[in-house]
DRENMAR-852354 format. One line per 10 residues: their letters; for each residue y negated, x, z of C-alpha. Coordinates in steps of 0.02 Angstrom, whole numbers, padded with zeros to 5 digits. Example, Ala and Ser with C-alpha at 12.3 -4.5 7.8 and 13.67 -1.06 7.14 Angstrom:
<recs>
as) 00225/00615/00390 ~ 00053/00684/00357
</recs>
This chain:
<recs>
qdtkalallk) -03875/03102/04568 ~ -03828/03143/04746 ~ -03866/03322/04801 ~ -03792/03401/04956 ~ -03808/03570/05038 ~ -03640/03657/05045 ~ -03707/03809/05136 ~ -03871/03864/05213 ~ -03933/04020/05300 ~ -04114/04029/05357
sgektlfitg) -04190/04184/05435 ~ -04364/04230/05495 ~ -04464/04303/05638 ~ -04472/04205/05799 ~ -04559/04235/05964 ~ -04428/04253/06102 ~ -04438/04301/06284 ~ -04312/04417/06365 ~ -04290/04445/06550 ~ -04254/04604/06642
ssmtqikprc) -04360/04675/06779 ~ -04500/04573/06699 ~ -04523/04443/06561 ~ -04553/04525/06392 ~ -04607/04441/06230 ~ -04525/04502/06069 ~ -04532/04447/05886 ~ -04364/04496/05809 ~ -04289/04444/05644 ~ -04181/04292/05687
vldfyvhesl) -04046/04187/05610 ~ -04135/04020/05626 ~ -04005/03907/05546 ~ -03831/03940/05477 ~ -03719/03804/05405 ~ -03565/03799/05295 ~ -03493/03631/05243 ~ -03323/03598/05322 ~ -03239/03595/05150 ~ -03291/03778/05127
qrmgvgqrif) -03259/03843/05302 ~ -03128/03978/05334 ~ -03142/04035/05153 ~ -03265/04179/05177 ~ -03416/04084/05110 ~ -03518/04108/05270 ~ -03476/04292/05276 ~ -03530/04317/05095 ~ -03695/04226/05127 ~ -03727/04327/05285
efmmetenlp) -03687/04491/05196 ~ -03804/04444/05053 ~ -03944/04408/05179 ~ -03917/04577/05264 ~ -03920/04667/05096 ~ -04075/04574/05038 ~ -04170/04602/05201 ~ -04100/04779/05221 ~ -04054/04746/05403 ~ -03883/04766/05489
ahkyaydrps) -03806/04620/05584 ~ -03837/04693/05757 ~ -04025/04692/05723 ~ -04034/04501/05708 ~ -04068/04391/05859 ~ -03987/04221/05884 ~ -04090/04092/05977 ~ -03986/03957/06060 ~ -03826/03979/05957 ~ -03703/03834/05952
p) -03526/03862/06018
</recs>
Protein backbone atom coordinates (compact mmCIF):
# COMPACT_ATOMS: atom_id res chain seq x y z
CA UNK A 1 0.00 0.00 0.00
CA UNK A 2 1.27 3.43 -0.97
CA UNK A 3 0.93 6.11 1.72
CA UNK A 4 1.25 9.81 1.02
CA UNK A 5 1.06 12.92 3.14
CA UNK A 6 -1.80 15.14 2.01
CA UNK A 7 -1.09 17.85 4.55
CA UNK A 8 1.57 18.57 7.15
CA UNK A 9 2.15 21.30 9.71
CA UNK A 10 5.15 21.09 12.02
CA UNK A 11 5.83 23.58 14.79
CA UNK A 12 8.46 23.89 17.49
CA UNK A 13 10.93 26.21 19.14
CA UNK A 14 13.89 27.40 17.11
CA UNK A 15 16.84 29.63 17.87
CA UNK A 16 16.69 32.72 15.65
CA UNK A 17 18.70 35.91 15.52
CA UNK A 18 17.08 39.29 14.97
CA UNK A 19 18.87 42.50 14.15
CA UNK A 20 18.19 45.98 15.37
CA UNK A 21 20.70 48.16 17.10
CA UNK A 22 22.40 44.86 18.02
CA UNK A 23 22.08 41.13 17.23
CA UNK A 24 19.66 39.41 19.62
CA UNK A 25 19.05 35.68 20.02
CA UNK A 26 15.44 34.55 20.55
CA UNK A 27 13.71 31.15 20.80
CA UNK A 28 10.14 31.69 19.57
CA UNK A 29 7.52 29.11 18.65
CA UNK A 30 7.93 28.65 14.89
CA UNK A 31 6.09 27.12 11.99
CA UNK A 32 8.87 24.81 10.83
CA UNK A 33 7.12 23.14 7.91
CA UNK A 34 3.70 23.63 6.32
CA UNK A 35 2.48 21.68 3.28
CA UNK A 36 -0.87 20.99 1.67
CA UNK A 37 -1.02 18.70 -1.36
CA UNK A 38 -1.99 20.57 -4.53
CA UNK A 39 -5.22 18.54 -4.84
CA UNK A 40 -6.38 20.03 -1.52
CA UNK A 41 -5.15 23.60 -1.93
CA UNK A 42 -7.62 26.50 -2.04
CA UNK A 43 -10.18 24.42 -0.15
CA UNK A 44 -9.49 25.69 3.38
CA UNK A 45 -7.54 22.60 4.47
CA UNK A 46 -4.41 24.59 5.38
CA UNK A 47 -6.44 27.13 7.32
CA UNK A 48 -8.21 24.39 9.30
CA UNK A 49 -4.89 22.72 10.15
CA UNK A 50 -3.34 26.05 11.18
CA UNK A 51 -6.37 26.93 13.34
CA UNK A 52 -6.23 23.50 15.00
CA UNK A 53 -2.52 24.04 15.78
CA UNK A 54 -3.23 27.47 17.31
CA UNK A 55 -6.05 26.04 19.42
CA UNK A 56 -3.96 23.07 20.56
CA UNK A 57 -0.92 25.21 21.42
CA UNK A 58 -3.08 28.04 22.80
CA UNK A 59 -1.13 30.64 20.81
CA UNK A 60 -2.47 33.24 18.32
CA UNK A 61 -1.06 33.42 14.77
CA UNK A 62 0.90 36.63 15.33
CA UNK A 63 2.96 34.92 18.06
CA UNK A 64 4.51 32.38 15.64
CA UNK A 65 7.77 33.08 13.83
CA UNK A 66 8.46 31.96 10.26
CA UNK A 67 12.07 31.15 9.45
CA UNK A 68 12.89 31.45 5.74
CA UNK A 69 9.31 31.22 4.38
CA UNK A 70 8.88 30.22 0.74
CA UNK A 71 7.14 32.67 -1.62
